[in-house]
C-alpha positions as CSV (number, residue, x, y, z in Angstrom):
1,X,143.4,18.9,174.4
2,X,142.8,16.1,176.9
3,X,143.0,16.1,180.7
4,X,143.6,13.6,183.4
5,X,145.7,11.2,181.4
6,X,143.1,10.7,178.7
7,X,144.4,9.6,175.3
8,X,143.0,10.5,171.9
9,X,141.9,7.7,169.5
10,X,141.0,8.6,166.0
11,X,138.4,6.6,164.1
12,X,141.0,6.3,161.4
13,X,142.9,3.9,163.6
14,X,140.2,1.3,162.9
15,X,140.9,-0.3,159.5
16,X,137.3,-1.5,159.1
17,X,136.1,2.1,159.3
18,X,138.9,3.7,157.2
19,X,136.9,3.9,154.0
20,X,133.8,5.3,155.8
21,X,135.4,8.1,157.8
22,X,136.0,11.7,156.9
23,X,138.4,13.5,159.2
24,X,138.3,17.3,159.4
25,X,140.8,19.1,161.7
26,X,142.8,22.2,162.0
27,X,145.2,24.4,164.0
28,X,142.5,26.6,165.6
29,X,142.4,25.1,169.1
30,X,145.7,23.3,169.7
31,X,147.9,26.1,168.3
32,X,145.6,29.1,169.2
33,X,145.3,29.9,165.5
34,X,141.6,30.7,165.5
35,X,140.7,33.0,162.6
36,X,143.6,31.7,160.4
37,X,141.2,29.2,158.8
38,X,143.9,26.6,158.3
39,X,142.8,23.0,158.3
40,X,143.2,19.6,156.8
41,X,141.1,16.5,156.0
42,X,141.4,12.9,155.1
43,X,138.8,11.3,152.9
44,X,137.9,7.8,151.7
45,X,139.5,7.2,148.3
46,X,136.1,6.6,146.6
47,X,134.8,10.1,147.4
48,X,138.0,12.1,147.4
49,X,137.6,13.3,143.8
50,X,134.3,14.9,144.7
51,X,135.7,16.6,147.8
52,X,138.6,17.8,145.7
53,X,136.2,19.5,143.2
54,X,134.4,21.2,146.0
55,X,137.6,22.3,147.8
56,X,139.3,23.8,144.7
57,X,136.3,26.1,144.1
58,X,135.4,26.8,147.7
59,X,138.4,27.2,149.9
60,X,141.6,26.5,148.2
61,X,144.7,28.7,148.1
62,X,145.5,29.3,151.8
63,X,148.0,32.2,151.8
64,X,151.7,31.3,152.1
65,X,152.3,33.0,155.5
66,X,149.5,30.9,157.1
67,X,150.8,27.7,155.5
68,X,154.3,28.5,156.9
69,X,152.8,29.3,160.3
70,X,151.0,25.9,160.3
71,X,154.2,24.1,159.5
72,X,156.0,25.9,162.2
73,X,153.3,25.0,164.7
74,X,153.5,21.3,163.8
75,X,157.2,21.0,163.7
76,X,158.3,23.5,166.3
77,X,158.5,23.2,170.1
78,X,155.3,22.1,171.7
79,X,156.0,23.7,175.1
80,X,153.4,26.5,174.5
81,X,150.8,23.8,173.8
82,X,151.5,22.0,177.0
83,X,151.5,25.2,179.0
84,X,148.2,26.2,177.4
85,X,146.6,22.8,178.2
86,X,147.8,23.1,181.8
87,X,146.3,26.6,182.1
88,X,143.0,25.3,180.6
89,X,143.0,22.4,183.0
90,X,143.2,24.9,186.0
91,X,140.4,27.0,184.5
92,X,138.3,23.9,183.9
93,X,138.4,23.0,187.5
94,X,137.5,26.6,188.5
95,X,134.6,27.0,186.1
96,X,133.1,23.6,186.9
97,X,133.3,24.2,190.6
98,X,131.8,27.6,190.2
99,X,129.0,26.5,187.9
100,X,128.0,23.7,190.3
101,X,127.5,26.4,193.0
102,X,124.8,28.2,190.9
103,X,121.3,27.0,191.9
104,X,119.8,25.0,189.1
105,X,123.1,24.2,187.3
106,X,124.8,20.8,187.2
107,X,128.1,20.4,185.5
108,X,130.4,17.5,184.9
109,X,134.1,18.0,184.4
110,X,134.9,18.0,180.7
111,X,137.6,15.5,179.6
112,X,139.0,17.8,176.8
113,X,138.8,21.1,174.9
114,X,138.0,24.3,176.7
115,X,134.3,24.3,177.1
116,X,132.0,23.4,180.0
117,X,128.4,22.2,179.2
118,X,126.3,22.5,182.3
119,X,122.8,21.2,182.6
120,X,120.6,24.2,183.4
121,X,117.2,22.5,183.7
122,X,117.0,23.2,187.4
123,X,116.7,26.9,186.6
124,X,113.3,26.3,184.9
125,X,114.5,28.2,181.8
126,X,115.2,27.0,178.3
127,X,118.6,27.2,176.8
128,X,117.9,30.1,174.3
129,X,116.0,32.3,176.9
130,X,118.7,31.8,179.5
131,X,121.4,32.5,176.9
132,X,119.7,35.8,176.0
133,X,119.0,36.8,179.6
134,X,122.7,36.2,180.6
135,X,123.9,38.3,177.7
136,X,121.4,41.2,178.0
137,X,121.2,41.4,181.8
138,X,124.6,40.1,183.1
139,X,126.8,40.9,180.1
140,X,128.0,37.2,179.9
141,X,128.1,35.5,176.5
142,X,127.3,31.8,176.4
143,X,125.9,29.5,173.7
144,X,122.6,27.7,174.0
145,X,122.9,24.0,173.8
146,X,120.3,24.0,171.1
147,X,122.9,25.6,168.8
148,X,124.4,22.1,168.6
149,X,121.1,20.3,168.0
150,X,117.8,19.5,169.6
151,X,119.4,17.3,172.3
152,X,121.2,20.4,173.6
153,X,118.1,21.8,175.2
154,X,118.6,22.2,178.9
155,X,122.3,23.0,178.5
156,X,124.6,26.0,177.9
157,X,128.1,26.0,176.5
158,X,130.7,28.1,178.4
159,X,134.2,28.7,177.1
160,X,137.0,28.8,179.7
161,X,139.5,30.2,177.3
162,X,139.6,33.4,179.3
163,X,141.5,34.2,182.5
164,X,140.5,32.7,185.9
165,X,139.7,36.3,187.0
166,X,137.3,36.8,184.1
167,X,135.7,33.4,184.7
168,X,135.0,34.2,188.4
169,X,133.6,37.6,187.4
170,X,131.3,36.0,184.8
171,X,130.0,33.5,187.4
172,X,129.5,36.4,189.9
173,X,127.4,38.2,187.4
174,X,125.4,35.1,186.6
175,X,124.6,34.5,190.2
176,X,123.5,38.1,190.7
177,X,121.4,37.9,187.5
178,X,119.6,34.7,188.6
179,X,119.1,35.6,192.3
């Protein structure tokens, strides 16, 4: 999911990296198949046998209906994907504009996916305390940036996979909570 004419480049397209890259991907985001747990991977030949041993004992045997659904998603019409990306693009612009109106928040427009990652340092609160406050006092679920590593301190992750109406309501609640 990319916006504004951006194009995806995989590290696998660089021959000099090919034998040092492990690619993990799935249907979850592009085809709205979250929870189906259908994915794929490519591995360097040297370590593939080890990955195969792990996979066969850990997460093999995806059920047949899920496999057929995955094939249908890949080979079928892509109109729904394009419509979904267009809707996410519109929501992206709404949420970024709204987040930038909250005192203490600074948010750049994401180039892909459906998450905004505003800097919240201007609020004077840490990521985890603000995450908890917004959930408990405003009823808005966000993820602390520290959930993605230490360098995420000072950030929150917002999903904009909901309706524009719900996004605006969440921002209204956040403003009220922080005022």
